[in-house]
C-alpha positions in Angstrom: -7.7 11.1 -10.2 -4.6 9.5 -9.0 -3.1 11.2 -5.9 0.3 11.3 -4.3 0.2 9.8 -0.8 3.5 11.1 0.5 3.5 11.4 4.3 0.9 8.7 4.6 1.3 5.1 5.8 1.0 2.3 3.3 -2.2 0.2 3.5 -2.4 -2.6 6.1 -2.6 -5.7 3.9 -1.7 -9.4 4.2 -0.4 -11.0 1.0 -0.8 -14.7 0.2 2.6 -16.0 -1.1 3.6 -19.4 -2.3 7.1 -20.2 -1.1 8.8 -23.6 -1.3 5.5 -25.2 -2.2 3.9 -23.9 0.9 1.5 -21.0 1.6 2.8 -18.1 3.6 1.1 -14.9 4.9 3.2 -11.8 4.7 2.0 -8.6 6.1 2.8 -5.0 5.1 4.3 -4.6 8.6 6.8 -7.4 8.0 7.7 -5.8 4.7 8.0 -2.2 5.7 8.4 -1.7 9.4 11.8 -0.3 10.3 13.1 -0.5 6.7 13.7 1.7 3.8 11.9 0.2 0.8 11.9 1.1 -2.9 8.7 -0.2 -4.4 7.5 -0.2 -8.0 4.1 -1.3 -9.2 3.0 -2.2 -12.7 0.1 -3.4 -14.7 1.1 -7.1 -15.1 3.7 -9.8 -15.0 5.0 -10.9 -18.4 3.7 -7.7 -20.1 6.0 -5.9 -22.6 7.3 -2.8 -20.8 7.3 -4.5 -17.4 9.4 -7.4 -18.7 11.7 -5.5 -21.0 12.6 -2.4 -19.0 10.8 -1.7 -15.7 11.7 -4.8 -13.6 15.1 -5.6 -15.3 16.5 -2.2 -14.6 15.5 -2.3 -10.9 17.1 -5.7 -10.7 20.3 -4.5 -12.4 20.5 -1.4 -10.1 19.8 -3.3 -6.9 23.5 -3.1 -5.7 23.4 0.6 -6.1 20.1 0.9 -4.1 21.6 -1.2 -1.3 24.7 0.9 -1.2 22.5 3.9 -0.7 20.5 2.7 2.2 17.6 0.8 0.6 16.9 -2.5 2.4 14.8 -4.1 -0.3 13.2 -3.6 -3.7 9.6 -4.7 -4.0 7.6 -5.3 -7.2 3.8 -5.2 -6.8 1.3 -6.4 -9.4 -2.3 -7.4 -9.3 -1.4 -11.0 -10.1 -1.4 -14.2 -8.2 1.7 -15.6 -6.5 2.1 -18.4 -9.0 2.3 -15.9 -11.9 4.7 -13.7 -9.9 7.0 -16.6 -9.0 7.1 -17.8 -12.6 7.9 -14.2 -13.8 10.7 -13.8 -11.3 12.2 -17.1 -12.5 11.9 -16.1 -16.1 13.5 -12.7 -15.4 16.2 -14.1 -13.1 15.1 -11.3 -10.8 16.9 -12.5 -7.7 17.3 -9.0 -6.4 13.6 -8.2 -6.3 11.0 -9.2 -3.8 7.8 -10.1 -5.8 4.6 -9.1 -4.1 1.4 -10.7 -5.5 -1.5 -8.4 -4.8 -3.9 -10.8 -6.3 -7.0 -9.2 -4.8 -5.8 -5.7 -5.5 -6.2 -4.7 -1.8 -2.9 -3.0 -1.5 -3.2 -1.3 -4.9 -6.7 -0.1 -4.1 -5.5 1.2 -0.7 -2.9 3.2 -2.4 -5.5 4.7 -4.7 -3.8 3.1 -7.7 -6.4 0.5 -8.8 -7.6 1.2 -12.4 -9.9 -0.4 -14.8 -8.2 -2.0 -17.8 -11.2 -3.9 -19.0 -10.6 -2.6 -22.5 -7.5 -4.8 -22.6 -9.2 -7.8 -21.0 -7.1 -7.2 -17.8 -9.9 -6.2 -15.4 -8.7 -4.2 -12.4 -4.9 -3.6 -12.4 -2.4 -1.3 -10.9 -1.5 2.0 -12.5 2.3 2.2 -13.0 4.1 4.0 -10.2 7.0 3.8 -7.8 7.6 5.0 -4.3 10.2 5.2 -1.5 8.8 4.1 1.8 10.5 4.6 5.1 9.3 2.7 8.1 5.9 2.2 6.5 5.5 5.9 5.6 5.5 7.0 1.9 8.5 9.4 1.5 8.2 10.0 -2.3 6.0 8.8 -5.1 6.6 8.8 -8.9 3.2 8.3 -10.6 3.0 7.9 -14.4 0.9 10.6 -16.1 -2.7 9.7 -16.8 -2.4 9.4 -20.5 -3.8 6.8 -23.0 -1.9 3.5 -23.1 0.8 2.6 -20.7 3.1 5.6 -20.0 6.5 4.9 -18.6 8.3 8.2 -17.9 8.9 8.6 -14.2 8.6 5.3 -12.3 11.8 3.8 -13.6 14.7 2.7 -11.5 17.1 5.4 -12.6 14.6 8.1 -11.6 14.2 6.6 -8.2 17.9 6.1 -7.6 18.6 9.7 -8.7 16.0 10.9 -6.1 17.8 8.9 -3.4 21.3 10.0 -4.4 21.9 11.9 -7.6 25.6 10.9 -7.5 25.0 7.2 -6.8 27.5 4.9 -8.6 25.7 2.6 -10.9 26.9 -0.9 -12.0 29.1 -0.8 -15.1 27.6 -2.3 -18.2 30.2 -4.5 -19.8 29.9 -6.6 -23.0 32.5 -9.0 -24.4 32.1 -10.2 -28.0 34.0 -13.5 -28.3 34.5 -16.6 -30.3 34.6 -20.2 -29.1 38.0 -21.4 -28.1 39.7 -18.0 -28.3 42.6 -17.7 -25.9 42.7 -13.9 -26.3 39.0 -13.8 -25.3 39.7 -15.8 -22.2 42.5 -13.4 -21.3 40.3 -10.4 -21.7 37.6 -12.0 -19.5 40.1 -12.9 -16.9 41.4 -9.3 -16.7 37.8 -8.0 -16.3 37.0 -10.5 -13.6 40.3 -9.7 -11.7 39.2 -6.1 -11.7 35.8 -6.8 -10.3 33.8 -6.3 -13.5 30.7 -8.5 -14.2 30.2 -8.9 -17.9 27.8 -10.2 -20.6 29.6 -12.5 -23.1 28.3 -12.6 -26.6 29.9 -15.5 -28.6 29.8 -15.0 -32.3 30.2 -17.8 -34.9 32.3 -17.5 -38.1 29.3 -16.7 -40.3 28.5 -13.4 -38.6 31.5 -12.5 -36.5 33.2 -10.3 -39.0 30.1 -8.4 -40.0 28.9 -7.9 -36.4 32.3 -6.8 -35.0 32.9 -4.6 -38.0 29.5 -2.9 -37.5 29.8 -2.3 -33.8 33.5 -1.7 -33.4 35.1 -1.2 -36.8 37.4 -4.1 -36.1 37.2 -7.7 -37.3 38.9 -9.8 -34.6 37.6 -11.1 -31.2 37.5 -10.2 -28.5 36.0 -6.7 -28.6 35.2 -5.3 -25.2 32.7 -2.5 -24.4 32.3 -0.7 -21.0 29.4 1.6 -20.6 29.2 2.1 -24.3 32.9 2.8 -24.8 34.9 0.5 -27.0 37.9 -0.7 -25.1 39.0 -3.2 -27.7 41.1 -6.3 -27.7 42.6 -8.3 -24.9 45.9 -6.2 -25.2 43.9 -3.0 -24.9 42.0 -4.4 -21.9 45.2 -5.3 -20.2 46.7 -1.9 -21.0 43.6 -0.1 -19.5 43.9 -2.0 -16.2 47.7 -2.1 -16.0 48.8 -1.2 -12.5 
């Protein structure tokens, strides 16, 4: 039976980490002492839910966590440091500190080591998250013990909501463009000038009309979306941000 360990200290463990082609020992004291840490733990690097949702959302919300007093976000998995380093590179997870619990010592100490031999995984971590203050567990979100790999409460949004229900989250901005489009360049410039980071989705002639028509009801590029709201063309973006 998995148990909440709120009010208890995290296990005293030393992790073996490969950094800049050299071995490095990192203790739990170095990671947690005097800090507020958001930690999430998962069954394995490169696995579907971990790669598509769990880690990316923590990485995306990292600025909001920092703004609300979290010193670092740690991702723990029962994998070796080489796997964790490759996964971090693949995910472009610069905002996450990857912790390879290769021997499962930390996970076992947290009471979260489970047998996934049926999947050929051996011993792995159950999926959970926790807020740790100066080495003491303040809050834990443990996934329910159900068949499969439940993912209901250990997500980044749940953790951030616990820390501050009114926390400002980064805006999600997408710009559908075409190559060489001056209006697209104008829209992107306005977004950048107003402090918006955006994802650009260039569309070629073969699909542009169908894609833009389907998502926006319009046929011309650019089409800009902010947090699911259609802003529209470069002219409409400029109008929205006019002083």
